[in-house]
C-alpha positions as CSV (number, residue, x, y, z in Angstrom):
1,M,-12.8,2.3,-21.7
2,T,-9.6,4.1,-20.9
3,F,-8.5,5.0,-17.5
4,L,-9.0,8.7,-18.2
5,E,-12.5,8.2,-19.6
6,T,-13.5,6.2,-16.5
7,I,-12.4,9.0,-14.2
8,K,-14.1,11.7,-16.2
9,N,-17.4,9.8,-16.5
10,F,-17.7,9.3,-12.8
11,I,-16.1,12.3,-11.2
12,R,-17.2,15.0,-13.7
13,G,-20.7,13.5,-13.2
14,S,-20.6,14.9,-9.7
15,G,-20.9,18.4,-10.9
16,G,-17.7,19.2,-9.1
17,K,-16.0,22.5,-9.9
18,T,-12.4,23.4,-10.0
19,P,-11.3,24.4,-6.5
20,E,-10.6,28.0,-6.0
21,T,-7.0,29.0,-6.0
22,T,-5.6,29.8,-2.6
23,D,-2.2,31.5,-2.2
24,F,-0.7,28.9,0.1
25,A,2.8,30.1,-0.8
26,T,2.6,32.8,1.8
27,I,1.3,30.4,4.5
28,T,3.2,27.8,6.4
29,M,1.2,24.7,5.5
30,P,1.5,21.1,6.9
31,T,3.7,18.6,5.1
32,F,2.8,14.9,5.0
33,K,5.8,12.7,5.2
34,V,5.7,9.7,2.9
35,K,8.2,6.8,2.7
36,V,8.3,4.6,-0.4
37,I,9.7,1.3,0.7
38,E,12.0,-0.4,-1.8
39,F,9.7,-2.8,-3.6
40,S,9.8,-6.5,-3.2
41,D,10.5,-7.6,-6.8
42,N,11.9,-10.7,-8.3
43,V,14.0,-8.8,-10.9
44,E,16.3,-5.8,-10.8
45,G,14.2,-2.7,-11.2
46,N,13.5,0.8,-9.9
47,S,9.7,1.1,-10.0
48,G,9.7,2.3,-6.4
49,E,12.3,5.0,-7.0
50,I,10.4,6.2,-10.1
51,I,7.2,6.5,-8.1
52,A,9.0,8.2,-5.2
53,R,10.6,10.7,-7.6
54,Q,7.3,11.5,-9.3
55,L,5.4,11.8,-6.0
56,S,8.0,14.2,-4.8
57,A,6.6,16.9,-7.1
58,K,3.1,16.7,-5.5
59,E,1.9,19.5,-3.3
60,G,2.0,18.9,0.5
61,L,4.2,15.8,0.4
62,D,7.7,15.2,1.6
63,V,8.6,11.9,-0.2
64,S,11.7,9.8,0.3
65,Y,12.9,6.4,-0.7
66,F,13.6,3.8,2.0
67,D,16.0,1.1,0.8
68,E,17.4,-0.3,4.0
69,P,17.6,-4.1,3.4
70,F,15.3,-6.5,5.3
71,N,13.3,-9.6,4.5
72,K,10.0,-8.8,2.9
73,T,8.4,-12.2,2.7
74,F,5.5,-10.9,4.8
75,L,4.3,-8.8,1.9
76,N,2.4,-11.8,0.4
77,L,-0.6,-10.7,2.6
78,E,-1.1,-14.2,4.0
79,S,-2.7,-14.2,7.4
80,R,0.1,-15.9,9.1
81,S,2.5,-13.1,8.3
82,L,0.1,-10.2,8.7
83,F,1.3,-9.2,12.1
84,D,5.0,-9.2,10.9
85,L,3.9,-6.7,8.2
86,I,2.1,-4.4,10.6
87,D,4.9,-4.6,13.2
88,K,7.7,-3.9,10.7
89,G,5.7,-1.1,9.1
90,Q,5.0,0.5,12.5
91,T,8.7,0.3,13.4
92,I,9.6,2.2,10.2
93,L,6.8,4.7,10.8
94,D,8.1,5.3,14.3
95,K,11.7,5.5,13.2
96,T,11.1,7.9,10.3
97,K,8.2,9.8,11.8
98,S,6.3,9.2,8.6
99,D,2.6,9.7,8.0
100,V,2.3,7.0,5.2
101,L,4.3,4.1,4.0
102,I,3.9,2.7,0.5
103,W,4.7,-1.0,0.1
104,G,5.3,-2.6,-3.3
105,Y,5.1,-6.3,-4.1
106,R,5.6,-8.0,-7.4
107,E,2.8,-10.3,-8.6
108,G,3.4,-11.5,-12.2
109,E,3.7,-8.4,-14.5
110,R,2.1,-6.2,-11.9
111,I,3.2,-4.4,-8.7
112,R,0.7,-4.4,-5.8
113,L,0.8,-1.2,-3.7
114,N,-0.4,-1.0,-0.2
115,F,-0.6,2.0,2.2
116,Q,0.2,1.8,5.9
117,T,-0.3,4.6,8.5
118,P,0.3,4.9,12.3
119,S,-2.6,3.5,14.3
120,Q,-4.3,2.3,11.1
121,Y,-6.4,-0.2,13.0
122,E,-7.6,2.0,15.8
123,D,-10.4,4.5,16.4
124,E,-9.8,6.8,13.4
125,E,-12.8,8.4,11.8
126,L,-11.5,10.3,8.8
127,A,-9.3,7.7,7.0
128,F,-10.9,5.0,5.0
129,V,-7.9,3.1,3.7
130,S,-7.1,-0.4,5.0
131,L,-3.6,-1.9,4.8
132,M,-5.3,-4.6,2.7
133,D,-6.5,-2.1,0.1
134,S,-4.4,-2.9,-3.0
135,L,-3.7,-0.8,-6.0
136,Y,-2.1,-2.6,-8.9
137,I,0.2,-0.9,-11.4
138,P,2.3,-2.2,-14.3
139,A,5.6,-3.6,-13.0
140,R,7.6,-1.5,-15.5
141,P,6.6,1.8,-17.0
142,Q,7.0,2.0,-20.8
143,T,9.3,4.9,-20.3
144,N,11.2,6.0,-17.2
145,T,7.9,7.5,-15.8
146,Y,4.4,6.3,-15.0
147,P,1.4,8.2,-16.5
148,E,0.6,11.3,-14.6
149,A,-3.0,10.1,-14.1
150,L,-1.7,6.9,-12.3
151,I,0.6,9.0,-10.1
152,N,-2.3,11.2,-9.2
153,L,-4.3,8.1,-8.3
154,I,-1.5,7.0,-5.9
155,Y,-1.3,10.6,-4.6
156,G,-5.0,10.4,-3.9
157,G,-4.5,7.1,-2.1
158,I,-1.9,8.7,0.1
159,L,-4.1,11.7,1.0
160,S,-7.0,9.3,1.7
161,A,-4.8,7.2,4.0
162,I,-3.6,10.2,6.1
163,N,-5.4,10.8,9.4
164,T,-5.0,13.6,11.8
165,D,-7.0,15.3,14.6
166,N,-5.4,18.6,13.9
167,A,-8.0,21.1,12.5
168,Q,-5.6,22.9,10.2
169,T,-4.2,19.7,8.7
170,K,-7.7,18.3,8.1
171,I,-8.6,21.5,6.1
172,Y,-5.4,21.3,4.1
173,K,-6.0,17.6,3.4
174,H,-9.5,18.3,2.2
175,Y,-8.2,21.1,-0.1
176,L,-5.6,18.7,-1.6
177,L,-8.2,16.0,-2.1
178,K,-10.4,18.5,-4.0
179,K,-7.5,19.5,-6.2
180,N,-6.6,15.8,-6.7
181,I,-10.1,14.9,-7.8
182,D,-10.1,17.8,-10.3
183,C,-6.7,16.7,-11.7
184,L,-8.0,13.1,-12.1
185,S,-11.0,14.4,-14.1
186,K,-8.9,16.5,-16.4
187,D,-5.6,14.7,-16.9
188,N,-5.0,13.9,-20.6
189,S,-1.6,12.3,-20.0
190,A,-2.8,8.8,-19.3
191,K,-2.5,5.9,-21.7
192,S,-5.1,3.2,-21.8
193,L,-4.5,0.7,-19.1
194,S,-5.4,-3.0,-19.4
195,I,-8.9,-3.9,-18.2
196,E,-7.3,-6.1,-15.5
197,Y,-6.5,-3.0,-13.5
198,M,-10.1,-1.7,-13.5
199,P,-11.5,-3.1,-10.2
200,Y,-8.5,-1.8,-8.2
201,I,-8.6,1.6,-9.9
202,M,-12.3,2.0,-9.3
203,N,-11.9,1.0,-5.7
204,F,-9.3,3.7,-5.1
205,L,-11.3,6.3,-7.0
206,G,-14.2,5.4,-4.6
207,I,-11.9,5.8,-1.6
208,I,-10.6,9.1,-2.8
209,Y,-14.1,10.5,-3.5
210,L,-15.4,9.1,-0.2
211,S,-12.5,10.7,1.7
212,F,-13.4,14.1,0.2
213,S,-17.2,13.9,0.4
214,F,-18.0,11.7,3.4
215,D,-19.6,14.5,5.4
216,K,-21.6,16.0,2.5
217,T,-25.4,16.2,3.0
218,D,-26.1,16.0,-0.7
219,G,-27.3,12.5,-1.8
220,K,-25.7,13.1,-5.2
221,D,-22.2,12.5,-3.8
222,F,-23.4,9.3,-2.2
223,K,-24.6,8.0,-5.6
224,I,-21.3,8.8,-7.3
225,V,-19.2,7.0,-4.6
226,K,-21.5,4.0,-4.7
227,S,-21.3,3.9,-8.5
228,L,-17.5,3.7,-8.3
229,F,-17.5,0.8,-5.9
230,D,-20.3,-0.9,-7.8
231,T,-18.2,-0.7,-11.0
232,A,-15.3,-2.3,-9.2
233,L,-17.5,-5.2,-8.3
234,K,-18.9,-5.5,-11.8
235,H,-15.4,-6.6,-12.8
236,Q,-15.3,-9.3,-10.2
237,D,-14.0,-11.8,-12.7
238,L,-10.7,-9.8,-12.7
239,I,-10.4,-9.7,-8.9
240,T,-7.7,-12.2,-7.9
241,S,-8.2,-12.6,-4.2
242,P,-11.1,-12.6,-1.7
243,I,-9.2,-9.9,0.2
244,H,-10.1,-7.4,-2.5
245,F,-13.8,-8.3,-2.3
246,G,-13.6,-7.7,1.5
247,C,-12.1,-4.3,1.1
248,I,-14.6,-3.1,-1.5
249,Y,-17.6,-4.3,0.6
250,N,-15.9,-2.6,3.6
251,H,-15.9,0.7,1.8
252,L,-19.5,0.3,0.8
253,G,-20.2,-0.2,4.5
254,Q,-18.2,3.0,5.3
255,L,-20.2,4.9,2.7
256,Y,-23.6,3.8,4.2
257,D,-22.2,4.4,7.7
258,C,-21.3,8.0,6.8
259,A,-24.8,8.4,5.3
260,T,-26.5,7.4,8.6
261,R,-24.7,10.4,10.2
262,F,-24.9,13.0,7.4
263,L,-27.8,12.3,5.2
264,T,-31.2,12.9,6.8
265,K,-33.5,11.2,4.2
266,N,-34.4,7.6,4.9
267,P,-31.8,6.9,7.6
268,A,-33.1,3.4,8.4
269,A,-32.2,2.2,4.9
270,Y,-28.7,3.5,5.3
271,F,-28.3,1.7,8.7
272,K,-29.5,-1.5,7.0
273,G,-27.1,-1.1,4.1
274,A,-24.1,-0.3,6.3
275,I,-24.7,-3.4,8.5
276,E,-25.2,-5.7,5.5
277,Y,-22.0,-4.5,3.7
278,Y,-19.9,-4.6,6.8
279,R,-21.0,-8.1,7.6
280,L,-20.5,-9.1,4.0
281,S,-17.0,-7.7,4.2
282,Q,-16.3,-9.8,7.3
283,K,-17.1,-13.0,5.3
284,Y,-14.0,-12.3,3.2
285,L,-11.9,-10.7,6.0
286,S,-12.7,-13.2,8.7
287,K,-11.5,-13.1,12.3
288,Y,-9.3,-16.1,11.8
289,T,-7.5,-14.9,8.6
290,Y,-7.5,-11.1,8.7
291,P,-8.4,-10.4,12.3
292,Y,-7.5,-6.7,12.4
293,D,-9.8,-5.8,9.6
294,Y,-12.5,-8.0,11.1
295,G,-12.1,-6.5,14.6
296,Y,-12.1,-2.9,13.3
297,I,-15.3,-3.6,11.3
298,S,-16.8,-5.1,14.5
299,Y,-16.0,-1.9,16.2
300,K,-17.7,0.1,13.5
301,L,-20.7,-2.2,13.6
302,S,-21.0,-1.6,17.4
303,K,-21.3,2.1,16.8
304,L,-23.9,1.6,14.1
305,F,-26.0,-0.6,16.4
306,F,-25.7,1.8,19.2
307,N,-26.8,4.8,17.0
308,Y,-29.7,2.7,15.7
309,W,-30.7,1.9,19.3
310,R,-30.7,5.6,20.1
311,Q,-33.1,6.2,17.3
312,K,-35.4,3.2,17.6
313,E,-35.0,2.2,21.3
314,D,-34.7,-1.4,20.2
315,I,-33.0,-3.2,23.1
316,Q,-31.8,-5.9,20.7
317,A,-29.7,-3.3,18.9
318,L,-28.1,-2.4,22.2
319,R,-27.3,-6.1,22.8
320,D,-25.9,-6.3,19.2
321,A,-23.7,-3.3,19.9
322,V,-22.3,-5.0,23.0
323,F,-21.7,-8.2,21.1
324,Q,-19.8,-6.5,18.3
325,L,-17.6,-4.6,20.7
326,R,-16.8,-7.8,22.5
327,E,-15.7,-9.2,19.1
328,A,-13.3,-6.2,18.7
329,E,-12.1,-6.6,22.3
330,K,-10.9,-10.2,21.5
331,I,-8.6,-8.9,18.8
332,Y,-7.4,-5.5,20.1
333,T,-5.9,-6.7,23.3
334,Y,-4.3,-4.8,26.2
335,A,-0.9,-6.4,25.3
336,L,-0.8,-5.3,21.7
337,F,-3.1,-2.3,21.4
338,P,-3.3,-0.7,24.9
339,E,-4.6,2.7,23.8
340,F,-7.3,1.3,21.6
341,W,-8.1,-1.5,24.1
342,A,-8.7,1.3,26.7
343,E,-11.1,3.1,24.3
344,I,-13.0,-0.2,23.7
345,Q,-13.2,-0.7,27.5
346,G,-14.7,2.8,27.9
347,H,-17.3,2.2,25.2
348,L,-18.1,-1.3,26.6
349,G,-18.5,0.2,30.1
350,Y,-21.0,2.7,28.8
351,L,-23.0,0.2,26.7
352,L,-23.1,-2.4,29.5
353,S,-24.1,0.3,32.0
354,L,-27.1,1.1,29.8
355,L,-28.0,-2.5,29.2
356,G,-27.7,-3.3,32.9
357,S,-30.0,-0.3,33.7
358,F,-32.7,-1.3,31.1
359,T,-32.6,-5.0,32.0
360,K,-32.2,-4.3,35.7
361,S,-29.3,-6.9,35.7
362,E,-26.8,-6.5,38.5
363,D,-24.4,-8.9,36.7
364,I,-24.4,-6.8,33.6
365,S,-23.8,-3.7,35.7
366,E,-20.9,-5.4,37.4
367,L,-19.4,-6.1,34.0
368,A,-19.7,-2.4,33.1
369,I,-17.8,-1.5,36.3
370,A,-15.1,-4.0,35.4
371,C,-14.7,-2.4,31.9
372,Y,-14.4,1.1,33.4
373,K,-11.7,-0.2,35.8
374,N,-9.9,-1.8,32.9
375,R,-9.9,1.6,31.1
376,Q,-8.3,3.1,34.2
377,K,-5.4,0.7,33.8
378,V,-4.3,2.7,30.8
379,I,-6.0,6.1,31.5
380,T,-4.3,6.4,34.9
381,E,-4.9,9.1,37.5
382,K,-1.4,10.6,36.9
383,R,-1.4,10.4,33.2
384,E,-4.8,11.6,32.2
385,P,-6.5,12.7,35.4
386,L,-9.7,14.2,33.9
387,L,-10.5,11.0,31.9
388,W,-9.6,8.9,34.9
389,A,-12.0,10.9,37.0
390,E,-14.8,10.5,34.4
391,C,-14.4,6.7,34.7
392,A,-14.5,7.0,38.5
393,E,-17.7,9.1,38.3
394,N,-19.2,6.5,35.9
395,I,-18.3,3.7,38.3
396,G,-19.9,5.6,41.1
397,D,-23.1,6.1,39.1
398,I,-23.4,2.3,38.6
399,Y,-22.7,1.5,42.2
400,Y,-25.3,4.1,43.3
401,R,-27.9,2.5,41.0
402,I,-27.1,-1.0,42.3
403,G,-27.2,0.2,45.9
404,K,-30.4,2.2,45.4
405,N,-32.2,-0.7,43.8
406,K,-31.1,-3.4,46.2
407,I,-30.9,-1.2,49.3
408,D,-27.3,-2.3,49.5
409,R,-25.1,-0.3,51.9
410,E,-21.8,-1.7,50.6
411,A,-22.6,-0.7,47.0
412,L,-23.6,2.8,48.1
413,E,-20.4,3.2,50.1
414,E,-18.4,2.1,47.0
415,A,-20.3,4.8,45.0
416,L,-19.5,7.4,47.6
417,E,-15.8,6.5,47.5
418,H,-15.6,6.7,43.7
419,F,-17.6,10.0,43.6
420,H,-15.1,11.5,46.1
421,D,-12.1,10.3,44.0
422,A,-13.6,12.0,41.0
423,L,-14.5,15.2,42.9
424,Y,-10.9,15.6,44.1
425,I,-9.6,15.6,40.5
426,F,-12.3,17.9,39.2
427,E,-11.8,20.4,42.1
428,N,-8.1,20.6,41.4
429,A,-8.9,21.2,37.7
430,Q,-11.6,23.7,38.6
431,Q,-14.2,21.9,36.5
432,A,-17.3,23.7,37.8
433,E,-19.9,21.6,36.0
434,H,-18.4,18.3,37.1
435,I,-18.1,19.6,40.6
436,K,-21.7,20.6,40.7
437,K,-22.9,17.3,39.4
438,L,-20.7,15.3,41.7
439,T,-21.8,17.3,44.7
440,V,-25.4,16.4,43.9
441,S,-24.5,12.7,43.5
442,I,-22.7,12.6,46.8
443,A,-25.6,14.2,48.5
444,K,-28.1,11.7,47.1
445,T,-25.8,8.8,48.0
446,N,-25.4,10.1,51.6
447,Q,-29.2,10.5,51.8
448,S,-29.7,6.9,50.6
449,L,-27.2,5.6,53.2
450,N,-28.9,7.5,56.0
451,Q,-32.2,5.8,55.1
452,I,-30.9,2.3,55.4
């Protein structure tokens, strides 16, 4: 089966239509900045320059070639050099203000491409690409250009890797993905590629389609994306490293994870599938070899277990959510990932607070308080006063519950202090709802103190 036929069979099977033409020429649209890093190759060649040149013609991209010399031995994807890869990539991203880096590494007669973005291993909801996701292409094009269908696949990988919290940019990215999928389904320029490329092509087709359709409520899109990843796994004899299995299973977990939120039929089955695939992925991307992928999957598992607990009120699911978040906490440390660590501390504080309330455990409640205080080390009163005040209010709520249950004056006084700290911030910000809620909390706390 040719590369083109594979695309057509799966993507045209979705019933997708050509996107309506929009006159973006009259509108100032976002531009995504892409750096193609000079490929690590064992012979003289210009594959990276060719790809950069061809990608430069793609809508929405500002592509340039980065050929500053530096040692690229870390591109072997071995666990001992993984941090060097992430660190060097982040340095280039910061220096060039780029949205995506494309790395290229020679393996035999193939070049392995990997995509790196800022904050790739942090709480990002709309990007499904891992740095470990690998797309293989021929080391040398037969002419001075790669087939357009292959360039479109790389283009789709770039769009899928991009993450942003800007509403306009999200809409534009979605529009470009839709056009990209349509081009992949119609492109007649591609030659037949060797079967050895099939699992990696199918993995990226799955990523592209998932990036476009993750929030769709139609189960038909779910089936198409699953078929793409399943087809990648059917060619497992062609997969050269356990890393690639881990990535494919991770994407299947992401697919089922999205289904738990956007598909209403049989949600329990989607929860089960997401958990099973994420855990299967962690067998290949273990905490001791590929800790960042492992830790991020643990973070996603924690959210899954929490959402399952909210639906089923299964206390074990809440405990599992805490355990998975603790696993992520071990990897995303304050020293290396302060912002994400602070997010994890906030989530842990909330989960432990719930668990402490349901189990009536003072020790667990004290752990929740410690987590909220950890979050305040990064989310400081001066830097982000409203978020800091929310932490203070949460701490006050836990101290109030402890003091009320134990008739403990000291705990109630702690609650009162934290409530007043939060109230000061919210009064200055004129946050009426928060002020009203805190006024009630302070009144209840004073009443409890008067009764002791």
